[in-house]
Short mmCIF file of the C-alpha atoms (twelve columns), coordinates in Angstrom:
data_MODEL
# 
_entry.id   MODEL 
# 
loop_
_atom_site.group_PDB 
_atom_site.id 
_atom_site.type_symbol 
_atom_site.label_atom_id 
_atom_site.label_alt_id 
_atom_site.label_comp_id 
_atom_site.label_asym_id 
_atom_site.label_seq_id 
_atom_site.Cartn_x 
_atom_site.Cartn_y 
_atom_site.Cartn_z 
_atom_site.pdbx_PDB_model_num 
ATOM 1  C CA . UNK A 1  148.771 181.700 209.223 1 
ATOM 2  C CA . UNK A 2  145.095 181.662 208.347 1 
ATOM 3  C CA . UNK A 3  143.341 183.997 205.955 1 
ATOM 4  C CA . UNK A 4  140.176 185.772 207.078 1 
ATOM 5  C CA . UNK A 5  138.290 184.966 203.866 1 
ATOM 6  C CA . UNK A 6  139.316 182.905 200.834 1 
ATOM 7  C CA . UNK A 7  137.060 182.787 197.773 1 
ATOM 8  C CA . UNK A 8  137.848 180.158 195.151 1 
ATOM 9  C CA . UNK A 9  136.345 179.846 191.684 1 
ATOM 10 C CA . UNK A 10 137.211 176.261 190.717 1 
ATOM 11 C CA . UNK A 11 139.552 176.136 187.760 1 
ATOM 12 C CA . UNK A 12 139.824 179.928 187.534 1 
ATOM 13 C CA . UNK A 13 141.169 181.952 190.443 1 
ATOM 14 C CA . UNK A 14 141.451 182.548 194.169 1 
ATOM 15 C CA . UNK A 15 140.832 185.773 196.100 1 
ATOM 16 C CA . UNK A 16 142.264 186.206 199.593 1 
ATOM 17 C CA . UNK A 17 140.597 188.895 201.713 1 
ATOM 18 C CA . UNK A 18 142.286 190.001 204.907 1 
ATOM 19 C CA . UNK A 19 140.272 192.261 207.191 1 
ATOM 20 C CA . UNK A 20 142.136 194.805 209.307 1 
ATOM 21 C CA . UNK A 21 140.804 197.148 211.943 1 
ATOM 22 C CA . UNK A 22 142.719 199.933 213.617 1 
ATOM 23 C CA . UNK A 23 141.604 203.011 215.478 1 
ATOM 24 C CA . UNK A 24 143.469 204.915 212.748 1 
ATOM 25 C CA . UNK A 25 143.248 203.265 209.342 1 
ATOM 26 C CA . UNK A 26 146.572 204.778 208.252 1 
ATOM 27 C CA . UNK A 27 149.884 205.185 209.987 1 
ATOM 28 C CA . UNK A 28 151.550 208.597 209.949 1 
ATOM 29 C CA . UNK A 29 155.194 209.215 209.200 1 
ATOM 30 C CA . UNK A 30 156.406 212.815 208.861 1 
ATOM 31 C CA . UNK A 31 152.814 214.000 208.312 1 
ATOM 32 C CA . UNK A 32 152.300 211.505 205.484 1 
ATOM 33 C CA . UNK A 33 149.675 208.795 205.733 1 
ATOM 34 C CA . UNK A 34 150.258 205.267 204.499 1 
ATOM 35 C CA . UNK A 35 148.866 201.776 204.911 1 
ATOM 36 C CA . UNK A 36 150.473 199.713 207.664 1 
ATOM 37 C CA . UNK A 37 153.325 197.988 205.811 1 
ATOM 38 C CA . UNK A 38 152.982 194.805 207.872 1 
ATOM 39 C CA . UNK A 39 149.518 194.318 206.387 1 
ATOM 40 C CA . UNK A 40 150.904 194.505 202.854 1 
ATOM 41 C CA . UNK A 41 153.599 191.957 203.682 1 
ATOM 42 C CA . UNK A 42 150.991 189.644 205.222 1 
ATOM 43 C CA . UNK A 43 148.644 189.666 202.219 1 
ATOM 44 C CA . UNK A 44 151.634 189.290 199.884 1 
ATOM 45 C CA . UNK A 45 152.750 186.247 201.871 1 
ATOM 46 C CA . UNK A 46 149.288 184.666 201.655 1 
ATOM 47 C CA . UNK A 47 149.080 185.183 197.898 1 
ATOM 48 C CA . UNK A 48 152.599 183.949 197.134 1 
ATOM 49 C CA . UNK A 49 152.133 180.818 199.255 1 
ATOM 50 C CA . UNK A 50 148.855 180.038 197.515 1 
ATOM 51 C CA . UNK A 51 150.341 180.577 194.056 1 
ATOM 52 C CA . UNK A 52 152.928 177.907 194.856 1 
ATOM 53 C CA . UNK A 53 150.144 175.328 195.270 1 
ATOM 54 C CA . UNK A 54 149.144 175.586 191.613 1 
ATOM 55 C CA . UNK A 55 145.678 174.921 190.244 1 
ATOM 56 C CA . UNK A 56 143.148 177.705 190.864 1 
ATOM 57 C CA . UNK A 57 145.489 179.102 193.528 1 
ATOM 58 C CA . UNK A 58 148.106 179.779 190.839 1 
ATOM 59 C CA . UNK A 59 146.093 182.895 189.913 1 
ATOM 60 C CA . UNK A 60 145.649 184.133 193.481 1 
ATOM 61 C CA . UNK A 61 144.876 187.762 194.217 1 
ATOM 62 C CA . UNK A 62 144.775 189.612 197.517 1 
ATOM 63 C CA . UNK A 63 142.587 192.318 199.014 1 
ATOM 64 C CA . UNK A 64 142.986 194.255 202.249 1 
ATOM 65 C CA . UNK A 65 139.695 195.355 203.751 1 
ATOM 66 C CA . UNK A 66 139.632 198.238 206.231 1 
ATOM 67 C CA . UNK A 67 136.286 199.180 207.780 1 
ATOM 68 C CA . UNK A 68 136.005 202.962 208.094 1 
ATOM 69 C CA . UNK A 69 133.186 205.185 209.208 1 
ATOM 70 C CA . UNK A 70 134.573 208.703 209.020 1 
ATOM 71 C CA . UNK A 71 136.155 208.852 205.540 1 
ATOM 72 C CA . UNK A 72 136.416 207.101 202.188 1 
ATOM 73 C CA . UNK A 73 139.611 205.209 201.316 1 
ATOM 74 C CA . UNK A 74 140.514 204.216 197.783 1 
# 
């Protein structure tokens, strides 16, 4: 597995950014919207594997990035 973007600050931290694009940013389940759970598991996997390396990667953080044009997502 390869991350889309990894930003490292030597001796401090690591940020993993995974970019996702779907026709519909959210999935619907019983009229409720939620983030695609597979994306959360993927970013979690990246971060946990990096933390195991130690060093700056020990303080890894993850970010999912969804490009949207018709609404704001927070």
